[in-house]
Structures are given as structure tokens and as C-alpha cells.
C-alpha positions as CSV (number, residue, x, y, z in Angstrom):
1,X,6.9,-6.5,-10.1
2,X,9.9,-6.8,-7.8
3,X,10.3,-4.3,-4.9
4,X,13.2,-3.5,-3.3
5,X,13.4,-3.7,0.7
6,X,14.8,-0.7,0.8
7,X,11.8,0.8,-1.3
8,X,9.7,-0.6,1.3
9,X,11.3,0.8,3.9
10,X,10.7,4.3,2.4
11,X,7.5,4.0,2.2
12,X,6.2,2.6,5.7
13,X,6.8,6.2,7.1
14,X,4.2,7.1,4.0
15,X,1.6,4.4,5.2
16,X,2.0,5.7,9.1
17,X,1.1,9.4,7.7
18,X,-1.9,8.1,5.7
19,X,-2.9,6.6,9.0
20,X,-3.5,9.7,10.5
21,X,-4.7,11.6,7.4
22,X,-8.6,12.6,7.5
23,X,-8.7,11.8,4.0
24,X,-7.1,7.8,3.4
25,X,-9.1,6.6,6.2
26,X,-9.1,4.0,3.8
27,X,-5.8,3.0,5.0
28,X,-7.0,2.7,8.3
29,X,-9.4,0.0,7.8
30,X,-7.3,-1.8,5.5
31,X,-4.5,-1.9,8.9
32,X,-7.1,-3.0,10.9
33,X,-8.4,-5.4,8.5
34,X,-5.2,-7.0,8.0
35,X,-4.4,-7.0,11.7
36,X,-7.4,-8.2,12.8
37,X,-9.3,-10.6,10.4
38,X,-6.0,-11.5,8.6
39,X,-4.5,-12.1,11.7
40,X,-1.4,-10.5,10.2
41,X,1.7,-8.5,12.5
42,X,1.4,-4.6,12.8
43,X,4.8,-4.7,10.5
44,X,4.1,-7.3,8.0
45,X,0.4,-5.3,7.0
46,X,2.3,-1.9,6.8
47,X,5.0,-3.5,4.5
48,X,2.3,-4.7,2.4
49,X,0.6,-1.4,2.4
50,X,4.0,-0.4,1.5
51,X,4.3,-2.3,-1.5
52,X,0.8,-1.5,-2.6
53,X,2.1,2.7,-2.7
54,X,4.8,1.5,-4.3
55,X,2.8,0.0,-7.0
56,X,1.0,2.3,-7.2
57,X,3.9,5.0,-7.6
58,X,6.0,3.1,-9.9
59,X,2.7,3.0,-12.4
60,X,2.0,7.0,-11.8
61,X,6.0,7.4,-13.0
62,X,6.4,5.0,-15.9
63,X,2.9,6.4,-17.1
64,X,3.6,9.6,-16.4
65,X,-0.1,10.5,-15.2
66,X,-0.7,11.6,-11.8
67,X,-1.5,9.1,-8.9
68,X,-4.6,7.0,-9.0
69,X,-6.2,6.7,-5.3
70,X,-8.5,4.6,-6.9
71,X,-5.9,2.1,-7.9
72,X,-4.3,2.3,-4.8
73,X,-7.9,1.4,-2.8
74,X,-8.3,-1.4,-5.2
75,X,-4.3,-2.8,-4.1
76,X,-5.7,-1.9,-0.6
77,X,-8.6,-3.9,-0.6
78,X,-7.0,-7.0,-2.3
79,X,-4.2,-7.4,0.7
80,X,-2.7,-9.3,1.7
81,X,-2.7,-10.8,-1.8
82,X,-0.9,-8.8,-4.7
83,X,-0.5,-8.4,-8.3
84,X,1.9,-10.7,-9.9
85,X,2.8,-8.0,-12.4
86,X,2.5,-4.5,-12.4
87,X,3.2,-2.2,-15.2
């Protein structure tokens, strides 16, 4: 799935909000892993995380189902790799 840059830019603030929310501590852990062990710059890590969020939102919209936090967590866990295709 090709994600437009504009969509990524729009979703980065949402990821930043998740970093502060207690119920999405896994987002902060992902950022710490990407900027620590994976040695990515923070902005690059945030953009990858926004791509994972975009894939999850796309599946929600296309599939007509609720947001799948399990899918989102799995995508974040696999970063910096992203799936080649998403429905």
C-alpha cells in the first residue's frame, strides 16, 4: 500500500498524542525501540509509526470494521519493516 506523504504528515500528530496517552504505552515503547536499538532519527521513526497507523485505519475503512488495536500493535512491533501490501 502506497501511503501519500500528506497522510503521513497528518497522522504524525496523532502518533505524538498516543505517546502521551497511558492506554497506548506500546506506542512510546515502539518509539524508544526505533530510536534506540534501531538507531532511527525520531522524525523517521514517527513517520514509520504513522504509516502503521495509516494501514490500520485503511483496513478499518475498507473493511467497515472497528479500529483493530491488535493489528496496530503488531505492525508497530514489526517496524522498521512494513508489509508490502495491505488490503
